[in-house]
C-alpha positions, -999 to +999 in steps of 0.1 A: +062-191-580+032-184-608+025-196-642+018-166-662+010-179-696+012-208-717-001-212-755-003-246-773-004-253-809-006-287-826+031-297-825+046-268-805+038-248-774+053-220-751+049-213-715+062-186-692+072-196-656+080-170-630+097-172-596+102-144-568+133-151-550+165-142-570+188-169-552+163-196-567+166-180-602+200-182-601+207-217-588+178-228-616+199-209-644+234-219-630+266-199-637+264-186-674+231-202-675+250-237-677+218-253-659+195-239-687+214-253-713+215-286-697+176-285-699+176-274-736+199-302-746+182-329-725+147-319-732+151-302-767+135-268-759+146-237-761+144-216-724+149-177-724+153-162-689+147-125-687+143-109-651+122-135-631+106-150-660+116-183-676+103-185-713+099-222-728+093-230-763+092-265-781+073-295-785+041-298-762+051-328-742+087-314-738+074-276-727+049-295-700+080-316-686+103-283-684+076-264-666+074-295-641+111-294-639+115-260-628+088-264-602+104-295-588+140-279-589+127-250-574+111-270-544+146-289-537+163-255-537+139-239-510+147-269-486+183-263-492+194-288-517+224-276-536+216-281-572+244-298-595+241-302-632+240-338-627+209-334-603+192-318-635+198-350-657+187-373-631+157-350-626+145-353-660+150-390-663+128-394-635+100-368-645+103-383-684+093-417-666+066-400-646+054-364-648+037-366-612+069-376-594+079-356-564+116-350-567+120-342-528+106-376-519+141-389-539+166-363-536+159-350-499+161-386-485+196-380-469+214-414-466+247-401-453+269-369-455+305-379-466+337-364-448+340-340-477+307-327-465+291-338-497+255-351-492+246-389-504+209-392-516+194-412-538+193-403-576+167-425-592+132-440-584+149-475-581+179-461-561+150-448-537+135-482-534+168-496-526+175-478-497+142-482-481+147-520-486+178-517-469+162-498-442+134-524-435+148-557-447+177-576-432+189-592-462+185-571-498+201-582-534+212-549-553+213-565-591+220-543-622+249-531-643+278-510-632+273-475-623+241-477-608+253-472-572+246-505-557+277-507-536+280-474-531+246-468-516+251-499-496+281-487-481+269-454-475+239-470-455+264-492-437+286-463-424+254-443-415+242-474-394+274-474-376+274-438-370+242-441-354+254-469-334+227-497-350+259-519-357+289-524-340+312-535-371+309-533-409+323-563-430+331-557-468+335-588-488+342-598-522+350-630-543+385-630-556+377-643-588+409-648-614+395-626-642+422-630-671+449-632-643+462-661-622+466-654-583+497-677-581+513-651-608+507-622-590+534-608-564+533-612-528+517-632-500+479-640-499+466-605-486+487-587-511+474-611-542+438-605-532+441-566-524+435-555-562+399-574-560+391-555-528+404-522-537+370-506-550+356-512-518+387-494-500+379-464-524+344-462-514+351-461-478+377-436-481+352-416-502+329-414-474+349-412-443+385-392-436+416-413-443+429-416-406+391-426-393+388-453-416+425-463-412+418-463-376+385-484-377+402-509-401+431-515-376+406-518-346+384-542-369+353-524-363+354-521-403+367-554-422+375-558-459+381-590-469+379-619-496+348-639-493+370-672-485+377-657-452+340-657-441+340-695-439+331-709-401+323-673-389+290-657-375+287-620-380+263-604-351+254-568-349+272-561-382+264-544-415+280-571-441+281-561-481+289-587-506+297-569-537+305-587-573+281-617-559+277-630-596+312-643-592+302-665-563+296-702-568+266-718-551+284-728-521+298-697-516+263-678-516+252-704-495+282-701-471+279-661-471+242-659-462+242-685-434+268-664-418+245-637-408+239-636-370+216-617-345+214-577-350+229-579-389+220-565-421+235-581-456+235-565-488+244-587-515+251-568-549+262-579-586+259-576-620+244-610-636+256-598-673+295-599-659+300-632-646+336-642-644+334-678-632+343-708-656+314-720-677+311-753-659+301-733-626+266-717-621+268-682-606+259-682-567+237-650-575+217-663-602+208-692-583+201-671-554+174-651-574+153-682-581+155-702-547+150-670-525+127-649-546+095-666-523+107-653-490+088-623-482+117-607-458+145-608-483+138-582-508+156-578-543+159-545-565+166-547-597+186-518-615+188-510-652+209-487-676+182-461-665+197-461-633+233-458-643+245-423-624+281-423-637+293-401-669+262-401-691+284-420-721+280-451-696+245-453-699+250-453-739+279-479-737+256-503-716+230-498-744+255-506-772+267-536-756+233-550-749+224-543-785+254-563-798+244-591-773+208-593-788+222-592-820+244-622-812+216-641-797+193-637-825+220-647-850+226-679-828+191-687-829+187-682-867+216-706-873+202-732-849+168-733-867+188-735-902 
């Protein structure tokens, strides 16, 4: 790749970037230039491809970002990383925060290859920090809004650890909090009543393993999906344990869970402290744990923000809209209190 020319004015700029490999050019451009259209929309620049030359026009800072983006994406393609439209959006988000960030350090960190041959990798800087924390610490908290990959990446790390014989079993746990429905009014026995609360964990598991393999491991007990109440009195050795939706644990439940950890085990606790479904009289065990345990060196906390959302692009905007509304309500309450 060679930078052919660059011309800057006070407010706008243009640049041309060339690549020699036609396959690299095709992947960068995407089918019917679909990838270039994403870059143009996200960066508010114009990109024209003629032959092996990308011509970029727009505001100077955005042109520089587009140049860097093309170089970094080319590096990923050369290393064999399949380039998806979503990767371009995540890459732009990362480089917008730090233009000198090396995308290969993030996108080429393969956590796991799912049963459908899809490669699971971090998509944001915070996700990269999260999986590094899980690798190097026995207890990790992943805290942040929905869609940031907290539980999904923890699940991928757990399945990868089992496939490498680093742990003998995986234990997936959720509190069965009655958010709008009373368990007593739901049909079936206790297992059937709590199953809807555990469904997201089953979904993530089956996304990473063939259904038959996952079912066999569940039947053998090598993978266990259970409500948090079932953990009382147990010691979990050589296990990878994930507590999901931990914001809905009480103080007693959180203490009980964390003290189940035995030799050769890891625990990942995930939750969103803005989505607590406990009664107002009960304190969230997750909120309390953040305060009580933050001084312990061997416990790592990773805090995600709406910039780490890796679901549909509108999810990030929805979260921001609700945050603005909550801030507005908070300001109104403060003004009312002052008056």
